[in-house]
KOLDO-973994 format. One record per residue (C-alpha): residue in three letters; chain; x, y, z. Coordinates in pm, whole numbers, plus 32768, in hexadecimal, padded with zeros to 4 digits. Example, Ala and Ser with C-alpha at 12.3 -4.5 7.8 and 13.67 -1.06 7.14 Angstrom:
BEGIN
<pt type="ALA" mol="A" x="84CE" y="7E3E" z="830C"/>
<pt type="SER" mol="A" x="8557" y="7F96" z="82CA"/>
This chain:
BEGIN
<pt type="UNK" mol="A" x="8000" y="8000" z="8000"/>
<pt type="UNK" mol="A" x="807A" y="815A" z="7FA4"/>
<pt type="UNK" mol="A" x="80DC" y="8254" z="80AC"/>
<pt type="UNK" mol="A" x="7FF3" y="8380" z="80B4"/>
<pt type="UNK" mol="A" x="8087" y="84DC" z="80AE"/>
<pt type="UNK" mol="A" x="7FDB" y="8615" z="812B"/>
<pt type="UNK" mol="A" x="7FF6" y="8766" z="807B"/>
<pt type="UNK" mol="A" x="812D" y="87D0" z="813A"/>
<pt type="UNK" mol="A" x="81E0" y="8689" z="80EE"/>
<pt type="UNK" mol="A" x="8183" y="86A7" z="7F7D"/>
<pt type="UNK" mol="A" x="8202" y="880D" z="7F70"/>
<pt type="UNK" mol="A" x="8348" y="87AA" z="801C"/>
<pt type="UNK" mol="A" x="837A" y="8687" z="7F2A"/>
<pt type="UNK" mol="A" x="8337" y="876C" z="7E01"/>
<pt type="UNK" mol="A" x="8423" y="8874" z="7E8E"/>
<pt type="UNK" mol="A" x="8318" y="897F" z="7E8A"/>
<pt type="UNK" mol="A" x="8269" y="8A57" z="7F8C"/>
<pt type="UNK" mol="A" x="8124" y="89C6" z="800F"/>
<pt type="UNK" mol="A" x="8062" y="8AEA" z="7F77"/>
<pt type="UNK" mol="A" x="80E8" y="8A8C" z="7E1F"/>
<pt type="UNK" mol="A" x="8084" y="8921" z="7E52"/>
<pt type="UNK" mol="A" x="7F25" y="8992" z="7EB0"/>
<pt type="UNK" mol="A" x="7F18" y="8A66" z="7D74"/>
<pt type="UNK" mol="A" x="7F81" y="893A" z="7CA3"/>
<pt type="UNK" mol="A" x="7E5E" y="8877" z="7D37"/>
<pt type="UNK" mol="A" x="7D73" y="899B" z="7CF2"/>
<pt type="UNK" mol="A" x="7DD2" y="89B2" z="7B80"/>
<pt type="UNK" mol="A" x="7DE0" y="8838" z="7B50"/>
<pt type="UNK" mol="A" x="7F5A" y="8825" z="7B1D"/>
<pt type="UNK" mol="A" x="7FA6" y="8752" z="7C52"/>
<pt type="UNK" mol="A" x="7FAD" y="85D7" z="7C63"/>
<pt type="UNK" mol="A" x="7E6E" y="8519" z="7CB0"/>
<pt type="UNK" mol="A" x="7DF4" y="8555" z="7E13"/>
<pt type="UNK" mol="A" x="7CC6" y="851F" z="7EF0"/>
<pt type="UNK" mol="A" x="7C24" y="85D6" z="800F"/>
<pt type="UNK" mol="A" x="7C21" y="84EF" z="813C"/>
<pt type="UNK" mol="A" x="7B62" y="859B" z="824E"/>
<pt type="UNK" mol="A" x="7BDC" y="8702" z="823C"/>
<pt type="UNK" mol="A" x="7D35" y="86AC" z="81B5"/>
<pt type="UNK" mol="A" x="7DA9" y="868B" z="804D"/>
<pt type="UNK" mol="A" x="7E7D" y="8553" z="802B"/>
<pt type="UNK" mol="A" x="7F60" y="84D7" z="7F16"/>
<pt type="UNK" mol="A" x="7FDE" y="8377" z="7ED4"/>
<pt type="UNK" mol="A" x="8158" y="836E" z="7EDB"/>
<pt type="UNK" mol="A" x="8164" y="82AB" z="7D93"/>
<pt type="UNK" mol="A" x="808B" y="83B3" z="7CE6"/>
<pt type="UNK" mol="A" x="8172" y="84C9" z="7D5D"/>
<pt type="UNK" mol="A" x="82A7" y="840A" z="7CE5"/>
<pt type="UNK" mol="A" x="8206" y="83C6" z="7B91"/>
<pt type="UNK" mol="A" x="81A7" y="8538" z="7B75"/>
<pt type="UNK" mol="A" x="830C" y="85A3" z="7BC1"/>
<pt type="UNK" mol="A" x="8399" y="84A3" z="7ACB"/>
<pt type="UNK" mol="A" x="82AE" y="8523" z="79BA"/>
<pt type="UNK" mol="A" x="8327" y="8688" z="79F4"/>
<pt type="UNK" mol="A" x="8491" y="861C" z="79D7"/>
<pt type="UNK" mol="A" x="8446" y="8557" z="7899"/>
<pt type="UNK" mol="A" x="838E" y="8679" z="77F7"/>
<pt type="UNK" mol="A" x="84A2" y="8771" z="7849"/>
<pt type="UNK" mol="A" x="85C8" y="8693" z="77E9"/>
<pt type="UNK" mol="A" x="86A9" y="8730" z="76E6"/>
<pt type="UNK" mol="A" x="8767" y="8663" z="75E6"/>
<pt type="UNK" mol="A" x="88D5" y="8626" z="7638"/>
<pt type="UNK" mol="A" x="89C9" y="8703" z="757D"/>
<pt type="UNK" mol="A" x="8AAB" y="864E" z="7487"/>
């Protein structure tokens, strides 16, 4: 079972302020999440996949 991350943990893992992470959720740019009670939670595997996708999309070709 995946570890669940709260908003602060997600922001820390993404290297962003918590306010930025909340904005990403608001505009739909954050990884999949769910409200559990009053807290927004993220699956660790979804956060890692989201980060990997950002690295893949921003990768530049190696110079020859």
